PDB file of N, H, CA, C and O in Angstrom:
ATOM      1  N   MET A   1       0.746  -0.961  -0.012  1.00  0.00           N
ATOM      2  CA  MET A   1      -0.334  -0.318  -0.550  1.00  0.00           C
ATOM      3  C   MET A   1       0.920   1.313   0.095  1.00  0.00           C
ATOM      4  O   MET A   1       1.574   1.490   1.123  1.00  0.00           O
ATOM      5  N   PRO A   2       0.735   2.005  -0.958  1.00  0.00           N
ATOM      6  CA  PRO A   2       1.790   3.632  -0.732  1.00  0.00           C
ATOM      7  C   PRO A   2       1.623   3.985   0.755  1.00  0.00           C
ATOM      8  O   PRO A   2       0.870   3.509   1.604  1.00  0.00           O
ATOM      9  N   SER A   3       2.618   5.034   0.825  1.00  0.00           N
ATOM     10  H   SER A   3       3.230   5.421   0.135  1.00  0.00           H
ATOM     11  CA  SER A   3       2.550   5.762   2.269  1.00  0.00           C
ATOM     12  C   SER A   3       1.541   6.618   2.313  1.00  0.00           C
ATOM     13  O   SER A   3       0.697   6.693   1.420  1.00  0.00           O
ATOM     14  N   LYS A   4       1.548   7.333   3.362  1.00  0.00           N
ATOM     15  H   LYS A   4       2.233   7.272   4.087  1.00  0.00           H
ATOM     16  CA  LYS A   4       0.275   8.006   3.037  1.00  0.00           C
ATOM     17  C   LYS A   4       0.505   9.303   2.329  1.00  0.00           C
ATOM     18  O   LYS A   4      -0.299   9.850   1.574  1.00  0.00           O
ATOM     19  N   SER A   5       1.535   9.674   2.614  1.00  0.00           N
ATOM     20  H   SER A   5       2.188   9.229   3.227  1.00  0.00           H
ATOM     21  CA  SER A   5       1.723  11.016   1.644  1.00  0.00           C
ATOM     22  C   SER A   5       1.302  10.958   0.317  1.00  0.00           C
ATOM     23  O   SER A   5       0.764  11.800  -0.402  1.00  0.00           O
ATOM     24  N   THR A   6       1.703   9.621   0.098  1.00  0.00           N
ATOM     25  H   THR A   6       2.140   8.938   0.682  1.00  0.00           H
ATOM     26  CA  THR A   6       1.722   8.953  -1.387  1.00  0.00           C
ATOM     27  C   THR A   6       0.353   9.100  -2.010  1.00  0.00           C
ATOM     28  O   THR A   6      -0.011   9.445  -3.134  1.00  0.00           O
ATOM     29  N   PHE A   7      -0.445   8.635  -0.649  1.00  0.00           N
ATOM     30  H   PHE A   7      -0.149   8.355   0.264  1.00  0.00           H
ATOM     31  CA  PHE A   7      -1.944   8.309  -1.029  1.00  0.00           C
ATOM     32  C   PHE A   7      -2.598   9.902  -0.603  1.00  0.00           C
ATOM     33  O   PHE A   7      -3.714  10.329  -0.896  1.00  0.00           O
ATOM     34  N   ASP A   8      -1.954  10.317  -0.140  1.00  0.00           N
ATOM     35  H   ASP A   8      -1.047   9.970   0.099  1.00  0.00           H
ATOM     36  CA  ASP A   8      -2.766  12.061   0.190  1.00  0.00           C
ATOM     37  C   ASP A   8      -2.995  12.348  -1.051  1.00  0.00           C
ATOM     38  O   ASP A   8      -4.122  12.324  -1.546  1.00  0.00           O
ATOM     39  N   GLU A   9      -1.353  12.812  -2.016  1.00  0.00           N
ATOM     40  H   GLU A   9      -0.437  12.831  -1.614  1.00  0.00           H
ATOM     41  CA  GLU A   9      -0.959  13.137  -3.278  1.00  0.00           C
ATOM     42  C   GLU A   9      -1.953  12.585  -4.651  1.00  0.00           C
ATOM     43  O   GLU A   9      -2.357  13.394  -5.486  1.00  0.00           O
ATOM     44  N   ILE A  10      -2.198  11.419  -4.716  1.00  0.00           N
ATOM     45  H   ILE A  10      -1.869  10.762  -4.038  1.00  0.00           H
ATOM     46  CA  ILE A  10      -3.330  10.954  -4.912  1.00  0.00           C
ATOM     47  C   ILE A  10      -4.287  11.256  -4.991  1.00  0.00           C
ATOM     48  O   ILE A  10      -4.697  11.229  -6.151  1.00  0.00           O
ATOM     49  N   LEU A  11      -5.351  11.759  -3.879  1.00  0.00           N
ATOM     50  H   LEU A  11      -5.018  11.781  -2.936  1.00  0.00           H
ATOM     51  CA  LEU A  11      -6.111  12.015  -3.564  1.00  0.00           C
ATOM     52  C   LEU A  11      -6.441  13.870  -4.108  1.00  0.00           C
ATOM     53  O   LEU A  11      -7.344  14.439  -4.720  1.00  0.00           O
ATOM     54  N   ASP A  12      -5.503  14.171  -3.645  1.00  0.00           N
ATOM     55  H   ASP A  12      -4.769  13.709  -3.148  1.00  0.00           H
ATOM     56  CA  ASP A  12      -4.990  15.835  -4.100  1.00  0.00           C
ATOM     57  C   ASP A  12      -5.265  15.679  -5.569  1.00  0.00           C
ATOM     58  O   ASP A  12      -5.935  16.576  -6.082  1.00  0.00           O
ATOM     59  N   LYS A  13      -4.957  14.929  -6.146  1.00  0.00           N
ATOM     60  H   LYS A  13      -4.413  14.201  -5.729  1.00  0.00           H
ATOM     61  CA  LYS A  13      -4.545  14.874  -7.450  1.00  0.00           C
ATOM     62  C   LYS A  13      -6.123  14.696  -8.091  1.00  0.00           C
ATOM     63  O   LYS A  13      -6.910  15.430  -8.690  1.00  0.00           O
ATOM     64  N   ALA A  14      -6.117  13.900  -7.818  1.00  0.00           N
ATOM     65  H   ALA A  14      -5.477  13.304  -7.332  1.00  0.00           H
ATOM     66  CA  ALA A  14      -7.802  13.304  -8.483  1.00  0.00           C
ATOM     67  C   ALA A  14      -9.387  14.189  -7.810  1.00  0.00           C
ATOM     68  O   ALA A  14     -10.519  14.116  -8.287  1.00  0.00           O
ATOM     69  N   SER A  15      -8.970  14.906  -6.700  1.00  0.00           N
ATOM     70  H   SER A  15      -8.050  14.966  -6.313  1.00  0.00           H
ATOM     71  CA  SER A  15      -9.872  16.092  -6.681  1.00  0.00           C
ATOM     72  C   SER A  15      -9.687  17.166  -7.112  1.00  0.00           C
ATOM     73  O   SER A  15     -10.348  18.023  -6.525  1.00  0.00           O
ATOM     74  N   SER A  16      -8.993  17.567  -7.990  1.00  0.00           N
ATOM     75  H   SER A  16      -8.456  16.871  -8.467  1.00  0.00           H
ATOM     76  CA  SER A  16      -8.374  18.576  -8.690  1.00  0.00           C
ATOM     77  C   SER A  16      -8.735  18.143 -10.326  1.00  0.00           C
ATOM     78  O   SER A  16      -8.456  19.057 -11.102  1.00  0.00           O
ATOM     79  N   MET A  17      -9.236  17.064 -10.901  1.00  0.00           N
ATOM     80  H   MET A  17      -9.462  16.321 -10.271  1.00  0.00           H
ATOM     81  CA  MET A  17      -9.769  16.255 -12.011  1.00  0.00           C
ATOM     82  C   MET A  17     -11.500  17.047 -11.785  1.00  0.00           C
ATOM     83  O   MET A  17     -12.041  17.514 -10.783  1.00  0.00           O
ATOM     84  N   SER A  18     -11.903  16.927 -13.025  1.00  0.00           N
ATOM     85  H   SER A  18     -11.464  16.548 -13.839  1.00  0.00           H
ATOM     86  CA  SER A  18     -13.246  17.255 -13.296  1.00  0.00           C
ATOM     87  C   SER A  18     -13.633  15.867 -12.804  1.00  0.00           C
ATOM     88  O   SER A  18     -13.065  14.782 -12.681  1.00  0.00           O
ATOM     89  N   GLU A  19     -14.841  16.366 -12.578  1.00  0.00           N
ATOM     90  H   GLU A  19     -15.302  17.247 -12.678  1.00  0.00           H
ATOM     91  CA  GLU A  19     -16.407  14.992 -12.194  1.00  0.00           C
ATOM     92  C   GLU A  19     -16.279  14.203 -13.536  1.00  0.00           C
ATOM     93  O   GLU A  19     -16.497  13.141 -12.953  1.00  0.00           O
ATOM     94  N   GLU A  20     -16.140  13.875 -14.613  1.00  0.00           N
ATOM     95  H   GLU A  20     -15.963  14.738 -15.087  1.00  0.00           H
ATOM     96  CA  GLU A  20     -16.530  13.187 -15.231  1.00  0.00           C
ATOM     97  C   GLU A  20     -14.829  11.967 -15.388  1.00  0.00           C
ATOM     98  O   GLU A  20     -14.706  10.783 -15.704  1.00  0.00           O
ATOM     99  N   ASP A  21     -13.984  12.871 -15.046  1.00  0.00           N
ATOM    100  H   ASP A  21     -14.084  13.832 -14.790  1.00  0.00           H
ATOM    101  CA  ASP A  21     -12.431  12.499 -14.364  1.00  0.00           C
ATOM    102  C   ASP A  21     -12.434  11.528 -13.549  1.00  0.00           C
ATOM    103  O   ASP A  21     -12.100  10.344 -13.610  1.00  0.00           O
ATOM    104  N   GLN A  22     -12.908  12.279 -12.689  1.00  0.00           N
ATOM    105  H   GLN A  22     -13.179  13.241 -12.640  1.00  0.00           H
ATOM    106  CA  GLN A  22     -13.144  11.346 -11.236  1.00  0.00           C
ATOM    107  C   GLN A  22     -14.321   9.822 -11.449  1.00  0.00           C
ATOM    108  O   GLN A  22     -14.588   8.784 -10.844  1.00  0.00           O
ATOM    109  N   ASP A  23     -14.639  10.385 -12.424  1.00  0.00           N
ATOM    110  H   ASP A  23     -14.422  11.229 -12.915  1.00  0.00           H
ATOM    111  CA  ASP A  23     -16.402   8.690 -12.435  1.00  0.00           C
ATOM    112  C   ASP A  23     -15.132   7.755 -12.662  1.00  0.00           C
ATOM    113  O   ASP A  23     -14.692   6.915 -11.878  1.00  0.00           O
ATOM    114  N   MET A  24     -14.528   8.185 -14.231  1.00  0.00           N
ATOM    115  H   MET A  24     -14.886   8.868 -14.869  1.00  0.00           H
ATOM    116  CA  MET A  24     -13.662   7.350 -14.866  1.00  0.00           C
ATOM    117  C   MET A  24     -13.003   6.661 -14.113  1.00  0.00           C
ATOM    118  O   MET A  24     -13.169   5.452 -13.953  1.00  0.00           O
ATOM    119  N   ILE A  25     -12.002   7.495 -13.447  1.00  0.00           N
ATOM    120  H   ILE A  25     -11.867   8.478 -13.578  1.00  0.00           H
ATOM    121  CA  ILE A  25     -10.693   6.916 -12.220  1.00  0.00           C
ATOM    122  C   ILE A  25     -11.991   5.683 -11.815  1.00  0.00           C
ATOM    123  O   ILE A  25     -11.892   4.463 -11.941  1.00  0.00           O
ATOM    124  N   ILE A  26     -12.630   6.108 -11.540  1.00  0.00           N
ATOM    125  H   ILE A  26     -12.710   7.099 -11.437  1.00  0.00           H
ATOM    126  CA  ILE A  26     -13.095   5.054  -9.969  1.00  0.00           C
ATOM    127  C   ILE A  26     -13.700   4.090 -11.321  1.00  0.00           C
ATOM    128  O   ILE A  26     -13.386   2.901 -11.260  1.00  0.00           O
ATOM    129  N   GLU A  27     -14.272   4.384 -12.142  1.00  0.00           N
ATOM    130  H   GLU A  27     -14.527   5.349 -12.191  1.00  0.00           H
ATOM    131  CA  GLU A  27     -14.940   2.978 -13.022  1.00  0.00           C
ATOM    132  C   GLU A  27     -13.241   2.480 -13.157  1.00  0.00           C
ATOM    133  O   GLU A  27     -12.617   2.066 -12.180  1.00  0.00           O
ATOM    134  N   ILE A  28     -12.842   2.562 -14.074  1.00  0.00           N
ATOM    135  H   ILE A  28     -13.348   2.898 -14.868  1.00  0.00           H
ATOM    136  CA  ILE A  28     -11.521   2.154 -14.043  1.00  0.00           C
ATOM    137  C   ILE A  28     -10.861   0.797 -12.597  1.00  0.00           C
ATOM    138  O   ILE A  28     -10.727  -0.426 -12.638  1.00  0.00           O
ATOM    139  N   LEU A  29     -10.619   1.792 -11.540  1.00  0.00           N
ATOM    140  H   LEU A  29     -10.728   2.785 -11.507  1.00  0.00           H
ATOM    141  CA  LEU A  29     -10.215   0.867 -10.337  1.00  0.00           C
ATOM    142  C   LEU A  29     -11.971  -0.060  -9.981  1.00  0.00           C
ATOM    143  O   LEU A  29     -12.132  -0.363  -8.798  1.00  0.00           O
ATOM    144  N   ARG A  30     -12.500  -0.234 -10.430  1.00  0.00           N
ATOM    145  H   ARG A  30     -12.369   0.012 -11.391  1.00  0.00           H
ATOM    146  CA  ARG A  30     -13.655  -0.707 -10.071  1.00  0.00           C
ATOM    147  C   ARG A  30     -13.507  -2.115 -11.030  1.00  0.00           C
ATOM    148  O   ARG A  30     -13.856  -3.055 -10.315  1.00  0.00           O
ATOM    149  N   ASN A  31     -13.199  -2.504 -12.104  1.00  0.00           N
ATOM    150  H   ASN A  31     -12.916  -1.740 -12.685  1.00  0.00           H
ATOM    151  CA  ASN A  31     -13.330  -2.768 -12.619  1.00  0.00           C
ATOM    152  C   ASN A  31     -12.250  -3.425 -12.616  1.00  0.00           C
ATOM    153  O   ASN A  31     -12.403  -4.604 -12.937  1.00  0.00           O
ATOM    154  N   ARG A  32     -10.970  -3.041 -12.319  1.00  0.00           N
ATOM    155  H   ARG A  32     -10.845  -2.083 -12.058  1.00  0.00           H
ATOM    156  CA  ARG A  32      -9.686  -3.533 -11.678  1.00  0.00           C
ATOM    157  C   ARG A  32     -10.043  -4.826 -10.607  1.00  0.00           C
ATOM    158  O   ARG A  32      -9.985  -6.054 -10.666  1.00  0.00           O
ATOM    159  N   SER A  33     -10.354  -4.039  -9.831  1.00  0.00           N
ATOM    160  H   SER A  33     -10.402  -3.041  -9.784  1.00  0.00           H
ATOM    161  CA  SER A  33     -11.119  -4.669  -8.495  1.00  0.00           C
ATOM    162  C   SER A  33     -11.559  -5.973  -9.267  1.00  0.00           C
ATOM    163  O   SER A  33     -10.667  -6.798  -9.464  1.00  0.00           O
ATOM    164  N   ARG A  34     -12.729  -6.236  -9.693  1.00  0.00           N
ATOM    165  H   ARG A  34     -13.453  -5.566  -9.533  1.00  0.00           H
ATOM    166  CA  ARG A  34     -13.356  -6.916 -10.290  1.00  0.00           C
ATOM    167  C   ARG A  34     -12.709  -8.109 -11.512  1.00  0.00           C
ATOM    168  O   ARG A  34     -13.018  -9.298 -11.578  1.00  0.00           O
ATOM    169  N   GLU A  35     -12.026  -7.581 -12.145  1.00  0.00           N
ATOM    170  H   GLU A  35     -11.775  -6.614 -12.092  1.00  0.00           H
ATOM    171  CA  GLU A  35     -10.889  -8.322 -12.420  1.00  0.00           C
ATOM    172  C   GLU A  35      -9.979  -9.012 -11.189  1.00  0.00           C
ATOM    173  O   GLU A  35     -10.126 -10.233 -11.129  1.00  0.00           O
ATOM    174  N   ARG A  36      -9.132  -8.480 -10.270  1.00  0.00           N
ATOM    175  H   ARG A  36      -9.013  -7.488 -10.318  1.00  0.00           H
ATOM    176  CA  ARG A  36      -8.286  -8.877  -9.773  1.00  0.00           C
ATOM    177  C   ARG A  36      -9.498 -10.598  -9.175  1.00  0.00           C
ATOM    178  O   ARG A  36      -9.143 -11.776  -9.201  1.00  0.00           O
ATOM    179  N   ARG A  37     -10.496 -10.180  -8.844  1.00  0.00           N
ATOM    180  H   ARG A  37     -10.784  -9.223  -8.823  1.00  0.00           H
ATOM    181  CA  ARG A  37     -11.481 -10.735  -8.264  1.00  0.00           C
ATOM    182  C   ARG A  37     -11.493 -12.180  -9.264  1.00  0.00           C
ATOM    183  O   ARG A  37     -10.877 -13.218  -9.021  1.00  0.00           O
ATOM    184  N   ARG A  38     -12.071 -12.002 -10.032  1.00  0.00           N
ATOM    185  H   ARG A  38     -12.571 -11.159 -10.229  1.00  0.00           H
ATOM    186  CA  ARG A  38     -11.995 -13.532 -10.992  1.00  0.00           C
ATOM    187  C   ARG A  38     -10.855 -13.877 -11.320  1.00  0.00           C
ATOM    188  O   ARG A  38     -10.754 -15.074 -11.590  1.00  0.00           O
ATOM    189  N   ASP A  39      -9.769 -13.152 -11.416  1.00  0.00           N
ATOM    190  H   ASP A  39      -9.851 -12.180 -11.197  1.00  0.00           H
ATOM    191  CA  ASP A  39      -8.281 -13.501 -11.684  1.00  0.00           C
ATOM    192  C   ASP A  39      -8.448 -14.617 -10.082  1.00  0.00           C
ATOM    193  O   ASP A  39      -8.172 -15.814 -10.165  1.00  0.00           O
ATOM    194  N   GLU A  40      -8.791 -14.162  -9.107  1.00  0.00           N
ATOM    195  H   GLU A  40      -9.015 -13.189  -9.040  1.00  0.00           H
ATOM    196  CA  GLU A  40      -8.357 -15.216  -8.338  1.00  0.00           C
ATOM    197  C   GLU A  40      -9.433 -16.572  -8.040  1.00  0.00           C
ATOM    198  O   GLU A  40      -9.242 -17.626  -7.434  1.00  0.00           O
ATOM    199  N   ILE A  41     -10.234 -16.207  -8.518  1.00  0.00           N
ATOM    200  H   ILE A  41     -10.389 -15.350  -9.011  1.00  0.00           H
ATOM    201  CA  ILE A  41     -11.817 -17.197  -7.832  1.00  0.00           C
ATOM    202  C   ILE A  41     -10.624 -18.195  -9.537  1.00  0.00           C
ATOM    203  O   ILE A  41     -10.274 -19.347  -9.280  1.00  0.00           O
ATOM    204  N   LEU A  42     -10.307 -17.769 -10.599  1.00  0.00           N
ATOM    205  H   LEU A  42     -10.592 -16.833 -10.808  1.00  0.00           H
ATOM    206  CA  LEU A  42      -9.853 -18.867 -11.499  1.00  0.00           C
ATOM    207  C   LEU A  42      -8.658 -19.553 -11.198  1.00  0.00           C
ATOM    208  O   LEU A  42      -8.213 -20.487 -11.866  1.00  0.00           O
ATOM    209  N   ARG A  43      -7.993 -18.937  -9.880  1.00  0.00           N
ATOM    210  H   ARG A  43      -8.355 -18.179  -9.337  1.00  0.00           H
ATOM    211  CA  ARG A  43      -6.796 -19.214  -9.987  1.00  0.00           C
ATOM    212  C   ARG A  43      -6.844 -20.760  -8.911  1.00  0.00           C
ATOM    213  O   ARG A  43      -6.157 -21.781  -8.897  1.00  0.00           O
ATOM    214  N   ASN A  44      -8.324 -20.154  -7.880  1.00  0.00           N
ATOM    215  H   ASN A  44      -8.882 -19.324  -7.892  1.00  0.00           H
ATOM    216  CA  ASN A  44      -8.821 -21.287  -6.546  1.00  0.00           C
ATOM    217  C   ASN A  44      -9.946 -22.387  -7.395  1.00  0.00           C
ATOM    218  O   ASN A  44     -10.117 -23.523  -6.955  1.00  0.00           O
ATOM    219  N   TYR A  45     -10.552 -21.979  -8.442  1.00  0.00           N
ATOM    220  H   TYR A  45     -10.413 -21.056  -8.800  1.00  0.00           H
ATOM    221  CA  TYR A  45     -11.150 -23.602  -9.195  1.00  0.00           C
ATOM    222  C   TYR A  45      -9.959 -24.498  -9.808  1.00  0.00           C
ATOM    223  O   TYR A  45      -9.695 -25.601  -9.329  1.00  0.00           O
ATOM    224  N   THR A  46      -9.239 -23.935 -10.928  1.00  0.00           N
ATOM    225  H   THR A  46      -9.453 -23.039 -11.316  1.00  0.00           H
ATOM    226  CA  THR A  46      -7.814 -24.744 -11.088  1.00  0.00           C
ATOM    227  C   THR A  46      -6.994 -25.294 -10.144  1.00  0.00           C
ATOM    228  O   THR A  46      -6.654 -26.476 -10.183  1.00  0.00           O
ATOM    229  N   GLU A  47      -6.765 -24.777  -9.577  1.00  0.00           N
ATOM    230  H   GLU A  47      -7.042 -23.817  -9.545  1.00  0.00           H
ATOM    231  CA  GLU A  47      -6.415 -25.899  -7.797  1.00  0.00           C
ATOM    232  C   GLU A  47      -7.213 -26.396  -7.314  1.00  0.00           C
ATOM    233  O   GLU A  47      -6.891 -27.145  -6.392  1.00  0.00           O
ATOM    234  N   ALA A  48      -8.181 -26.311  -7.538  1.00  0.00           N
ATOM    235  H   ALA A  48      -8.443 -25.703  -8.288  1.00  0.00           H
ATOM    236  CA  ALA A  48      -9.463 -27.419  -6.808  1.00  0.00           C
ATOM    237  C   ALA A  48      -9.201 -28.584  -7.429  1.00  0.00           C
ATOM    238  O   ALA A  48      -8.821 -29.693  -7.054  1.00  0.00           O
ATOM    239  N   LEU A  49      -9.557 -27.969  -8.721  1.00  0.00           N
ATOM    240  H   LEU A  49      -9.865 -27.068  -9.025  1.00  0.00           H
ATOM    241  CA  LEU A  49      -9.438 -29.233  -9.989  1.00  0.00           C
ATOM    242  C   LEU A  49      -8.243 -29.873 -10.125  1.00  0.00           C
ATOM    243  O   LEU A  49      -8.196 -31.070 -10.412  1.00  0.00           O
ATOM    244  N   GLU A  50      -7.030 -29.040  -9.908  1.00  0.00           N
ATOM    245  H   GLU A  50      -7.067 -28.068  -9.675  1.00  0.00           H
ATOM    246  CA  GLU A  50      -6.121 -30.080 -10.433  1.00  0.00           C
ATOM    247  C   GLU A  50      -5.959 -31.580  -8.610  1.00  0.00           C
ATOM    248  O   GLU A  50      -5.595 -32.743  -8.435  1.00  0.00           O
ATOM    249  N   GLU A  51      -6.379 -30.708  -7.983  1.00  0.00           N
ATOM    250  H   GLU A  51      -6.674 -29.764  -8.125  1.00  0.00           H
ATOM    251  CA  GLU A  51      -6.127 -31.474  -6.368  1.00  0.00           C
ATOM    252  C   GLU A  51      -7.279 -32.964  -6.741  1.00  0.00           C
ATOM    253  O   GLU A  51      -7.265 -34.164  -6.465  1.00  0.00           O
ATOM    254  N   HIS A  52      -8.262 -31.954  -7.569  1.00  0.00           N
ATOM    255  H   HIS A  52      -8.273 -30.980  -7.793  1.00  0.00           H
ATOM    256  CA  HIS A  52      -9.162 -33.118  -7.195  1.00  0.00           C
ATOM    257  C   HIS A  52      -8.883 -34.091  -8.386  1.00  0.00           C
ATOM    258  O   HIS A  52      -8.766 -35.179  -7.822  1.00  0.00           O
ATOM    259  N   LYS A  53      -8.756 -34.241  -9.387  1.00  0.00           N
ATOM    260  H   LYS A  53      -8.850 -33.357  -9.845  1.00  0.00           H
ATOM    261  CA  LYS A  53      -7.552 -35.021 -11.002  1.00  0.00           C
ATOM    262  C   LYS A  53      -6.314 -35.778  -9.828  1.00  0.00           C
ATOM    263  O   LYS A  53      -6.100 -36.983  -9.701  1.00  0.00           O
ATOM    264  N   LYS A  54      -5.756 -34.837  -9.209  1.00  0.00           N
ATOM    265  H   LYS A  54      -5.929 -33.858  -9.312  1.00  0.00           H
ATOM    266  CA  LYS A  54      -4.977 -35.612  -8.285  1.00  0.00           C
ATOM    267  C   LYS A  54      -5.596 -36.701  -6.850  1.00  0.00           C
ATOM    268  O   LYS A  54      -5.225 -37.125  -5.755  1.00  0.00           O
ATOM    269  N   GLY A  55      -6.315 -36.728  -7.429  1.00  0.00           N
ATOM    270  H   GLY A  55      -6.616 -36.383  -8.318  1.00  0.00           H
ATOM    271  CA  GLY A  55      -7.363 -37.579  -6.012  1.00  0.00           C
ATOM    272  C   GLY A  55      -7.385 -37.131  -4.458  1.00  0.00           C
ATOM    273  O   GLY A  55      -7.807 -37.855  -3.557  1.00  0.00           O
ATOM    274  N   LEU A  56      -6.622 -35.213  -4.198  1.00  0.00           N
ATOM    275  H   LEU A  56      -6.279 -34.625  -4.931  1.00  0.00           H
ATOM    276  CA  LEU A  56      -6.960 -35.068  -2.811  1.00  0.00           C
ATOM    277  C   LEU A  56      -8.161 -34.746  -2.043  1.00  0.00           C
ATOM    278  O   LEU A  56      -8.313 -34.730  -0.821  1.00  0.00           O
ATOM    279  N   THR A  57      -9.308 -34.392  -3.356  1.00  0.00           N
ATOM    280  H   THR A  57      -9.184 -34.405  -4.348  1.00  0.00           H
ATOM    281  CA  THR A  57     -10.270 -34.742  -2.927  1.00  0.00           C
ATOM    282  C   THR A  57     -11.369 -35.251  -2.625  1.00  0.00           C
ATOM    283  O   THR A  57     -11.652 -35.991  -3.568  1.00  0.00           O
ATOM    284  N   SER A  58     -12.536 -35.317  -1.509  1.00  0.00           N
ATOM    285  H   SER A  58     -12.306 -34.716  -0.743  1.00  0.00           H
ATOM    286  CA  SER A  58     -13.827 -36.818  -1.731  1.00  0.00           C
ATOM    287  C   SER A  58     -14.850 -35.408  -1.632  1.00  0.00           C
ATOM    288  O   SER A  58     -15.012 -34.229  -1.320  1.00  0.00           O
ATOM    289  N   ALA A  59     -15.423 -36.825  -2.261  1.00  0.00           N
ATOM    290  H   ALA A  59     -15.291 -37.784  -2.515  1.00  0.00           H
ATOM    291  CA  ALA A  59     -17.004 -35.723  -2.300  1.00  0.00           C
ATOM    292  C   ALA A  59     -17.919 -35.909  -0.866  1.00  0.00           C
ATOM    293  O   ALA A  59     -17.455 -36.896  -0.296  1.00  0.00           O
ATOM    294  N   GLY A  60     -18.654 -35.531  -0.346  1.00  0.00           N
ATOM    295  H   GLY A  60     -19.031 -34.728  -0.809  1.00  0.00           H
ATOM    296  CA  GLY A  60     -19.942 -35.397   0.871  1.00  0.00           C
ATOM    297  C   GLY A  60     -20.157 -34.242   1.260  1.00  0.00           C
ATOM    298  O   GLY A  60     -19.622 -33.184   0.931  1.00  0.00           O
ATOM    299  N   SER A  61     -21.616 -34.643   2.556  1.00  0.00           N
ATOM    300  H   SER A  61     -22.051 -35.503   2.823  1.00  0.00           H
ATOM    301  CA  SER A  61     -22.291 -33.936   2.359  1.00  0.00           C
ATOM    302  C   SER A  61     -21.296 -32.699   3.713  1.00  0.00           C
ATOM    303  O   SER A  61     -20.143 -32.708   4.142  1.00  0.00           O
ATOM    304  N   VAL A  62     -22.432 -31.856   3.950  1.00  0.00           N
ATOM    305  H   VAL A  62     -23.369 -31.849   3.601  1.00  0.00           H
ATOM    306  CA  VAL A  62     -21.843 -31.397   4.844  1.00  0.00           C
ATOM    307  C   VAL A  62     -21.800 -32.011   6.658  1.00  0.00           C
ATOM    308  O   VAL A  62     -21.086 -31.745   7.625  1.00  0.00           O
ATOM    309  N   LYS A  63     -22.845 -32.831   6.445  1.00  0.00           N
ATOM    310  H   LYS A  63     -23.425 -33.047   5.659  1.00  0.00           H
ATOM    311  CA  LYS A  63     -22.643 -33.855   7.446  1.00  0.00           C
ATOM    312  C   LYS A  63     -21.083 -34.263   7.787  1.00  0.00           C
ATOM    313  O   LYS A  63     -20.287 -33.993   8.686  1.00  0.00           O
ATOM    314  N   ASP A  64     -21.073 -35.273   6.263  1.00  0.00           N
ATOM    315  H   ASP A  64     -21.720 -35.493   5.533  1.00  0.00           H
ATOM    316  CA  ASP A  64     -19.869 -36.104   6.728  1.00  0.00           C
ATOM    317  C   ASP A  64     -18.614 -34.905   7.103  1.00  0.00           C
ATOM    318  O   ASP A  64     -18.209 -34.906   8.265  1.00  0.00           O
ATOM    319  N   LEU A  65     -18.105 -34.052   6.275  1.00  0.00           N
ATOM    320  H   LEU A  65     -18.434 -34.051   5.331  1.00  0.00           H
ATOM    321  CA  LEU A  65     -17.879 -32.991   6.951  1.00  0.00           C
ATOM    322  C   LEU A  65     -16.870 -32.723   8.162  1.00  0.00           C
ATOM    323  O   LEU A  65     -15.662 -32.821   8.376  1.00  0.00           O
ATOM    324  N   LEU A  66     -18.255 -32.252   8.967  1.00  0.00           N
ATOM    325  H   LEU A  66     -19.236 -32.172   8.793  1.00  0.00           H
ATOM    326  CA  LEU A  66     -18.045 -32.363  10.334  1.00  0.00           C
ATOM    327  C   LEU A  66     -17.468 -32.968  10.969  1.00  0.00           C
ATOM    328  O   LEU A  66     -16.565 -32.628  11.733  1.00  0.00           O
ATOM    329  N   LYS A  67     -18.195 -34.708  10.615  1.00  0.00           N
ATOM    330  H   LYS A  67     -18.928 -34.985   9.995  1.00  0.00           H
ATOM    331  CA  LYS A  67     -17.908 -35.638  11.384  1.00  0.00           C
ATOM    332  C   LYS A  67     -16.561 -36.080  11.167  1.00  0.00           C
ATOM    333  O   LYS A  67     -16.067 -36.850  11.991  1.00  0.00           O
ATOM    334  N   GLU A  68     -15.806 -35.648  10.034  1.00  0.00           N
ATOM    335  H   GLU A  68     -16.207 -35.022   9.365  1.00  0.00           H
ATOM    336  CA  GLU A  68     -14.075 -35.961   9.535  1.00  0.00           C
ATOM    337  C   GLU A  68     -12.978 -35.035   9.870  1.00  0.00           C
ATOM    338  O   GLU A  68     -11.782 -34.882   9.624  1.00  0.00           O
ATOM    339  N   MET A  69     -14.324 -34.261  10.824  1.00  0.00           N
ATOM    340  H   MET A  69     -15.296 -34.386  11.025  1.00  0.00           H
ATOM    341  CA  MET A  69     -13.810 -32.827  11.106  1.00  0.00           C
ATOM    342  C   MET A  69     -13.198 -32.698  12.843  1.00  0.00           C
ATOM    343  O   MET A  69     -12.317 -32.032  13.386  1.00  0.00           O
ATOM    344  N   GLY A  70     -14.505 -34.037  13.446  1.00  0.00           N
ATOM    345  H   GLY A  70     -15.221 -34.578  13.004  1.00  0.00           H
ATOM    346  CA  GLY A  70     -14.892 -34.413  15.011  1.00  0.00           C
ATOM    347  C   GLY A  70     -15.195 -33.701  15.477  1.00  0.00           C
ATOM    348  O   GLY A  70     -14.779 -33.525  16.622  1.00  0.00           O
ATOM    349  N   LYS A  71     -16.437 -32.517  14.701  1.00  0.00           N
ATOM    350  H   LYS A  71     -16.775 -32.660  13.770  1.00  0.00           H
ATOM    351  CA  LYS A  71     -17.235 -31.795  14.974  1.00  0.00           C
ATOM    352  C   LYS A  71     -18.883 -32.491  15.765  1.00  0.00           C
ATOM    353  O   LYS A  71     -19.789 -31.720  16.081  1.00  0.00           O
TER     354      LYS A  71
END
């Protein structure tokens, strides 16, 4: 995360921009955040699929899971 002064500088620069440009920056940041989340979901899915292919996972109910966990 940027230092406080860098963060303040960014906010100051954004405040001096037109409302349209600020809205565009907001939209760009939201899109980037969504894209990072999608990438994370894809990585998790790919990892889980590989574990399943290697036989490292098993199917069962929530009840089975809790039993396996000793609860």
